Structures are given as structure tokens and as C-alpha cells.
Biopython code that builds the backbone (N, CA, C, O; Angstrom):
import numpy as np
from Bio.PDB.StructureBuilder import StructureBuilder

atoms = [
    (1, "MET", "N", (-73.420, -4.473, -69.751)),
    (1, "MET", "CA", (-74.806, -4.842, -69.968)),
    (1, "MET", "C", (-75.002, -3.799, -71.341)),
    (1, "MET", "O", (-74.415, -2.796, -71.748)),
    (2, "GLY", "N", (-76.144, -4.612, -71.801)),
    (2, "GLY", "CA", (-76.603, -4.485, -72.950)),
    (2, "GLY", "C", (-75.625, -4.351, -74.067)),
    (2, "GLY", "O", (-76.129, -4.158, -75.174)),
    (3, "PHE", "N", (-74.482, -4.408, -74.004)),
    (3, "PHE", "CA", (-73.400, -4.503, -75.163)),
    (3, "PHE", "C", (-73.714, -5.617, -75.957)),
    (3, "PHE", "O", (-73.858, -6.771, -75.554)),
    (4, "ASP", "N", (-73.809, -5.220, -77.069)),
    (4, "ASP", "CA", (-74.134, -6.252, -78.293)),
    (4, "ASP", "C", (-72.580, -6.681, -79.330)),
    (4, "ASP", "O", (-72.336, -5.764, -80.115)),
    (5, "SER", "N", (-71.730, -7.684, -79.413)),
    (5, "SER", "CA", (-70.904, -7.871, -80.156)),
    (5, "SER", "C", (-71.159, -7.575, -81.535)),
    (5, "SER", "O", (-72.347, -7.691, -81.838)),
    (6, "PRO", "N", (-70.435, -7.247, -82.403)),
    (6, "PRO", "CA", (-70.753, -7.187, -83.861)),
    (6, "PRO", "C", (-71.358, -8.247, -84.229)),
    (6, "PRO", "O", (-72.488, -8.324, -84.710)),
    (7, "SER", "N", (-70.449, -9.275, -83.960)),
    (7, "SER", "CA", (-71.386, -10.782, -84.443)),
    (7, "SER", "C", (-72.720, -11.250, -83.999)),
    (7, "SER", "O", (-73.625, -11.689, -84.709)),
    (8, "ALA", "N", (-72.700, -11.089, -82.717)),
    (8, "ALA", "CA", (-73.959, -11.275, -82.115)),
    (8, "ALA", "C", (-75.124, -10.542, -82.789)),
    (8, "ALA", "O", (-76.200, -11.089, -83.034)),
    (9, "ARG", "N", (-74.789, -9.063, -83.115)),
    (9, "ARG", "CA", (-75.973, -8.406, -83.463)),
    (9, "ARG", "C", (-76.201, -8.831, -85.140)),
    (9, "ARG", "O", (-77.313, -8.731, -85.658)),
    (10, "LEU", "N", (-74.925, -9.341, -85.942)),
    (10, "LEU", "CA", (-75.365, -9.900, -87.070)),
    (10, "LEU", "C", (-76.154, -11.075, -87.140)),
    (10, "LEU", "O", (-77.121, -11.140, -87.898)),
    (11, "ARG", "N", (-75.820, -11.977, -86.428)),
    (11, "ARG", "CA", (-76.911, -13.118, -86.168)),
    (11, "ARG", "C", (-77.963, -13.073, -85.854)),
    (11, "ARG", "O", (-78.920, -13.773, -86.183)),
    (12, "ARG", "N", (-77.847, -11.873, -84.886)),
    (12, "ARG", "CA", (-79.585, -11.498, -84.380)),
    (12, "ARG", "C", (-80.521, -10.988, -85.908)),
    (12, "ARG", "O", (-81.606, -11.428, -86.288)),
    (13, "THR", "N", (-79.743, -10.044, -86.483)),
    (13, "THR", "CA", (-80.444, -9.660, -87.457)),
    (13, "THR", "C", (-80.719, -10.490, -88.922)),
    (13, "THR", "O", (-81.639, -10.446, -89.740)),
    (14, "GLY", "N", (-79.614, -11.168, -88.846)),
    (14, "GLY", "CA", (-79.779, -12.362, -89.773)),
    (14, "GLY", "C", (-80.793, -13.378, -89.694)),
    (14, "GLY", "O", (-81.207, -14.060, -90.631)),
    (15, "GLY", "N", (-81.184, -13.421, -88.400)),
    (15, "GLY", "CA", (-82.271, -14.484, -87.986)),
    (15, "GLY", "C", (-83.501, -13.974, -88.278)),
    (15, "GLY", "O", (-84.315, -14.732, -88.804)),
    (16, "VAL", "N", (-83.876, -12.578, -87.990)),
    (16, "VAL", "CA", (-84.919, -12.050, -87.999)),
    (16, "VAL", "C", (-85.054, -11.842, -89.546)),
    (16, "VAL", "O", (-86.203, -11.751, -89.978)),
    (17, "ALA", "N", (-84.108, -11.764, -90.348)),
    (17, "ALA", "CA", (-84.428, -11.612, -91.718)),
    (17, "ALA", "C", (-84.903, -13.085, -92.341)),
    (17, "ALA", "O", (-85.893, -13.242, -93.055)),
    (18, "LYS", "N", (-84.155, -13.930, -91.996)),
    (18, "LYS", "CA", (-84.723, -15.568, -92.461)),
    (18, "LYS", "C", (-86.296, -15.560, -91.915)),
    (18, "LYS", "O", (-87.279, -15.804, -92.615)),
    (19, "ALA", "N", (-86.305, -15.213, -90.461)),
    (19, "ALA", "CA", (-87.918, -15.614, -90.158)),
    (19, "ALA", "C", (-88.935, -14.739, -91.158)),
    (19, "ALA", "O", (-89.911, -15.151, -91.784)),
    (20, "GLU", "N", (-88.373, -13.390, -91.093)),
    (20, "GLU", "CA", (-89.386, -12.784, -92.079)),
    (20, "GLU", "C", (-89.591, -13.467, -93.317)),
    (20, "GLU", "O", (-90.748, -13.612, -93.712)),
    (21, "ALA", "N", (-88.469, -13.980, -94.096)),
    (21, "ALA", "CA", (-88.442, -14.702, -95.526)),
    (21, "ALA", "C", (-89.406, -15.730, -95.326)),
    (21, "ALA", "O", (-90.438, -15.705, -95.998)),
    (22, "GLU", "N", (-89.127, -16.988, -94.161)),
    (22, "GLU", "CA", (-89.819, -17.715, -94.127)),
    (22, "GLU", "C", (-91.418, -17.443, -93.792)),
    (22, "GLU", "O", (-92.296, -18.186, -94.231)),
    (23, "TYR", "N", (-91.654, -16.451, -93.079)),
    (23, "TYR", "CA", (-93.099, -16.017, -92.883)),
    (23, "TYR", "C", (-93.829, -15.792, -94.132)),
    (23, "TYR", "O", (-94.969, -16.186, -94.376)),
    (24, "GLU", "N", (-92.898, -14.976, -95.056)),
    (24, "GLU", "CA", (-93.675, -14.583, -96.471)),
    (24, "GLU", "C", (-93.678, -15.796, -97.335)),
    (24, "GLU", "O", (-94.391, -15.869, -98.335)),
    (25, "LYS", "N", (-92.861, -16.768, -96.939)),
    (25, "LYS", "CA", (-93.360, -18.006, -97.885)),
    (25, "LYS", "C", (-94.337, -18.730, -97.023)),
    (25, "LYS", "O", (-95.063, -19.466, -97.692)),
    (26, "PHE", "N", (-94.488, -18.740, -96.212)),
    (26, "PHE", "CA", (-96.062, -19.425, -95.611)),
    (26, "PHE", "C", (-97.362, -18.845, -95.855)),
    (26, "PHE", "O", (-98.461, -19.380, -96.000)),
    (27, "ARG", "N", (-96.889, -17.268, -95.875)),
    (27, "ARG", "CA", (-98.066, -16.344, -95.934)),
    (27, "ARG", "C", (-98.601, -16.306, -97.665)),
    (27, "ARG", "O", (-99.694, -15.915, -98.074)),
    (28, "VAL", "N", (-97.720, -16.717, -98.284)),
    (28, "VAL", "CA", (-98.099, -16.955, -99.706)),
    (28, "VAL", "C", (-98.871, -18.079, -99.929)),
    (28, "VAL", "O", (-99.946, -17.910, -100.504)),
    (29, "LEU", "N", (-98.420, -19.614, -99.464)),
    (29, "LEU", "CA", (-99.251, -20.535, -99.574)),
    (29, "LEU", "C", (-100.215, -20.460, -98.663)),
    (29, "LEU", "O", (-101.351, -20.846, -98.941)),
    (30, "GLU", "N", (-99.947, -20.027, -97.626)),
    (30, "GLU", "CA", (-101.785, -19.976, -97.204)),
    (30, "GLU", "C", (-102.793, -19.013, -97.769)),
    (30, "GLU", "O", (-103.981, -19.030, -97.444)),
    (31, "ALA", "N", (-102.233, -18.125, -98.678)),
    (31, "ALA", "CA", (-103.205, -17.191, -99.117)),
    (31, "ALA", "C", (-103.846, -18.001, -100.609)),
    (31, "ALA", "O", (-104.870, -17.628, -101.181)),
    (32, "ALA", "N", (-102.939, -19.227, -101.075)),
    (32, "ALA", "CA", (-103.007, -19.725, -102.141)),
    (32, "ALA", "C", (-104.317, -20.934, -101.681)),
    (32, "ALA", "O", (-104.838, -21.576, -102.593)),
    (33, "LYS", "N", (-104.690, -21.122, -100.484)),
    (33, "LYS", "CA", (-105.577, -22.090, -99.945)),
    (33, "LYS", "C", (-106.512, -21.541, -100.046)),
    (33, "LYS", "O", (-106.538, -20.361, -99.697)),
    (34, "PRO", "N", (-107.873, -22.284, -100.659)),
    (34, "PRO", "CA", (-109.072, -21.780, -100.620)),
    (34, "PRO", "C", (-109.684, -21.866, -98.974)),
    (34, "PRO", "O", (-109.554, -22.804, -98.187)),
    (35, "SER", "N", (-110.414, -20.501, -98.756)),
    (35, "SER", "CA", (-110.910, -20.100, -97.345)),
    (35, "SER", "C", (-111.876, -20.738, -97.304)),
    (35, "SER", "O", (-112.345, -21.210, -98.339)),
    (36, "ALA", "N", (-112.439, -20.929, -96.119)),
    (36, "ALA", "CA", (-113.803, -21.636, -95.619)),
    (36, "ALA", "C", (-114.920, -21.223, -96.469)),
    (36, "ALA", "O", (-115.714, -22.042, -96.932)),
    (37, "ALA", "N", (-115.004, -19.742, -96.717)),
    (37, "ALA", "CA", (-116.192, -19.459, -97.754)),
    (37, "ALA", "C", (-115.957, -20.045, -98.986)),
    (37, "ALA", "O", (-117.004, -20.217, -99.611)),
    (38, "GLU", "N", (-115.213, -20.318, -99.412)),
    (38, "GLU", "CA", (-114.902, -20.628, -100.994)),
    (38, "GLU", "C", (-115.062, -22.222, -100.584)),
    (38, "GLU", "O", (-115.760, -22.755, -101.447)),
    (39, "LYS", "N", (-114.701, -23.071, -99.672)),
    (39, "LYS", "CA", (-115.049, -24.538, -99.471)),
    (39, "LYS", "C", (-116.403, -24.458, -99.405)),
    (39, "LYS", "O", (-116.977, -24.882, -100.408)),
    (40, "ALA", "N", (-117.059, -24.061, -98.564)),
    (40, "ALA", "CA", (-118.681, -24.099, -98.629)),
    (40, "ALA", "C", (-119.325, -23.965, -100.002)),
    (40, "ALA", "O", (-119.988, -24.841, -100.556)),
    (41, "PHE", "N", (-119.000, -22.556, -100.557)),
    (41, "PHE", "CA", (-119.522, -22.265, -101.864)),
    (41, "PHE", "C", (-119.372, -23.608, -102.722)),
    (41, "PHE", "O", (-120.287, -24.174, -103.320)),
    (42, "GLU", "N", (-117.979, -24.019, -102.659)),
    (42, "GLU", "CA", (-117.405, -25.349, -103.865)),
    (42, "GLU", "C", (-118.743, -26.420, -103.385)),
    (42, "GLU", "O", (-119.569, -26.812, -104.210)),
    (43, "ASN", "N", (-118.787, -26.831, -101.810)),
    (43, "ASN", "CA", (-119.761, -27.904, -101.501)),
    (43, "ASN", "C", (-121.207, -27.822, -101.743)),
    (43, "ASN", "O", (-121.923, -28.822, -101.701)),
    (44, "ALA", "N", (-121.812, -26.198, -102.090)),
    (44, "ALA", "CA", (-122.672, -26.110, -102.289)),
    (44, "ALA", "C", (-123.085, -26.356, -103.489)),
    (44, "ALA", "O", (-124.158, -26.893, -103.762)),
    (45, "VAL", "N", (-122.129, -25.919, -104.391)),
    (45, "VAL", "CA", (-122.220, -25.930, -106.120)),
    (45, "VAL", "C", (-122.240, -27.786, -106.335)),
    (45, "VAL", "O", (-123.135, -28.275, -107.023)),
    (46, "GLN", "N", (-121.498, -28.417, -105.877)),
    (46, "GLN", "CA", (-121.411, -29.853, -105.799)),
    (46, "GLN", "C", (-122.829, -30.422, -105.586)),
    (46, "GLN", "O", (-123.460, -31.065, -106.426)),
    (47, "SER", "N", (-123.298, -30.048, -104.176)),
    (47, "SER", "CA", (-124.658, -30.227, -103.525)),
    (47, "SER", "C", (-125.872, -29.993, -105.080)),
    (47, "SER", "O", (-126.420, -30.976, -105.578)),
    (48, "ILE", "N", (-126.008, -29.131, -105.410)),
    (48, "ILE", "CA", (-126.796, -28.393, -106.647)),
    (48, "ILE", "C", (-126.491, -29.248, -107.714)),
    (48, "ILE", "O", (-127.531, -29.689, -108.203)),
    (49, "LYS", "N", (-125.568, -29.623, -108.221)),
    (49, "LYS", "CA", (-125.016, -30.286, -109.191)),
    (49, "LYS", "C", (-126.113, -31.987, -109.038)),
    (49, "LYS", "O", (-127.031, -32.432, -109.728)),
    (50, "LYS", "N", (-125.392, -32.508, -107.766)),
    (50, "LYS", "CA", (-126.141, -33.758, -107.670)),
    (50, "LYS", "C", (-127.665, -33.753, -107.812)),
    (50, "LYS", "O", (-128.159, -34.558, -108.601)),
    (51, "LEU", "N", (-128.277, -33.110, -107.278)),
    (51, "LEU", "CA", (-129.702, -32.667, -107.175)),
    (51, "LEU", "C", (-130.164, -32.391, -108.451)),
    (51, "LEU", "O", (-131.123, -33.102, -108.752)),
    (52, "GLU", "N", (-129.821, -31.614, -109.299)),
    (52, "GLU", "CA", (-130.249, -31.080, -110.835)),
    (52, "GLU", "C", (-130.005, -32.791, -111.452)),
    (52, "GLU", "O", (-130.947, -33.350, -112.013)),
    (53, "ALA", "N", (-128.924, -33.365, -111.308)),
    (53, "ALA", "CA", (-128.494, -34.886, -111.854)),
    (53, "ALA", "C", (-129.677, -35.758, -111.739)),
    (53, "ALA", "O", (-130.304, -36.160, -112.719)),
    (54, "GLY", "N", (-130.008, -36.080, -110.338)),
    (54, "GLY", "CA", (-131.360, -36.889, -109.797)),
    (54, "GLY", "C", (-132.403, -36.111, -110.543)),
    (54, "GLY", "O", (-132.895, -36.869, -111.379)),
    (55, "LYS", "N", (-132.986, -34.840, -110.600)),
    (55, "LYS", "CA", (-134.126, -34.525, -111.481)),
    (55, "LYS", "C", (-134.220, -34.850, -112.730)),
    (55, "LYS", "O", (-135.302, -35.175, -113.219)),
    (56, "VAL", "N", (-132.950, -34.803, -113.514)),
    (56, "VAL", "CA", (-132.985, -35.199, -115.177)),
    (56, "VAL", "C", (-133.085, -36.632, -114.697)),
    (56, "VAL", "O", (-134.228, -36.925, -115.049)),
    (57, "ALA", "N", (-132.616, -37.618, -114.150)),
    (57, "ALA", "CA", (-132.631, -38.869, -113.918)),
    (57, "ALA", "C", (-134.087, -39.290, -113.910)),
    (57, "ALA", "O", (-134.498, -40.068, -114.771)),
    (58, "GLN", "N", (-134.948, -38.763, -112.890)),
    (58, "GLN", "CA", (-135.878, -38.935, -112.681)),
    (58, "GLN", "C", (-137.308, -38.623, -113.878)),
    (58, "GLN", "O", (-138.468, -39.036, -113.859)),
    (59, "LYS", "N", (-136.664, -37.835, -114.716)),
    (59, "LYS", "CA", (-137.623, -36.839, -116.041)),
    (59, "LYS", "C", (-137.441, -38.315, -116.923)),
    (59, "LYS", "O", (-138.459, -38.725, -117.482)),
    (60, "LYS", "N", (-136.589, -38.860, -117.017)),
    (60, "LYS", "CA", (-135.981, -39.989, -118.208)),
    (60, "LYS", "C", (-136.743, -41.068, -118.073)),
    (60, "LYS", "O", (-136.943, -41.780, -119.058)),
    (61, "ARG", "N", (-137.260, -41.355, -116.918)),
    (61, "ARG", "CA", (-137.902, -42.773, -116.485)),
    (61, "ARG", "C", (-139.210, -42.815, -117.051)),
    (61, "ARG", "O", (-139.894, -41.792, -117.048)),
    (62, "PRO", "N", (-139.681, -43.989, -117.587)),
    (62, "PRO", "CA", (-141.082, -44.311, -118.510)),
    (62, "PRO", "C", (-142.248, -44.199, -117.383)),
    (62, "PRO", "O", (-142.131, -44.854, -116.347)),
    (63, "PRO", "N", (-143.247, -43.454, -117.576)),
    (63, "PRO", "CA", (-144.287, -43.538, -117.005)),
    (63, "PRO", "C", (-144.804, -44.823, -116.736)),
    (63, "PRO", "O", (-145.006, -45.692, -117.584)),
    (64, "LYS", "N", (-145.108, -44.953, -114.958)),
    (64, "LYS", "CA", (-145.812, -46.157, -114.402)),
    (64, "LYS", "C", (-147.007, -46.320, -115.049)),
    (64, "LYS", "O", (-147.529, -45.315, -115.531)),
    (65, "LYS", "N", (-147.698, -47.683, -115.187)),
    (65, "LYS", "CA", (-148.794, -48.028, -116.015)),
    (65, "LYS", "C", (-149.568, -48.546, -114.634)),
    (65, "LYS", "O", (-150.705, -49.014, -114.702)),
]
sb = StructureBuilder()
sb.init_structure("model")
sb.init_model(0)
sb.init_chain("A")
sb.init_seg("    ")
for serial, (resi, resn, name, xyz) in enumerate(atoms, 1):
    if name == "N":
        sb.init_residue(resn, " ", resi, " ")
    sb.init_atom(name, np.array(xyz, "f"), 0.0, 1.0, " ", f" {name:<3s}", serial, name[0])
structure = sb.get_structure()
């Protein structure tokens, strides 16, 4: 009861090390993705640029007679 053979212990610790290494890769990839706040900020910036482009286009129209 509770006895682990040396090979079982090696497999278990090797599995833990591999899982930790894989998680570290995943964590790095996730950290590189933009957060929800960053996405919202980028969307707001794009919206403002579209609004400003529309205002500039309106100023260039010739006056109505």
C-alpha cells in the first residue's frame, strides 16, 4: 500500500514536469493575446477615426444653393 516503484515515480514526476512545461507555453501564448479591455479600446479608437473621417468629408462638400 502506497508503494511506488522507481519507474512509476519517474513517470509521474516526468508527467508533472511535462504538464508544467506545456502550461507555461499556453500561459505565454495567452498573455500575448489582447485582453478584453484592449480589444474594446481598439474598437473605440476605430469608431472615433470613422467619425472623424465622416466629419472631414462633410466639411469638403460644396455649400447648398
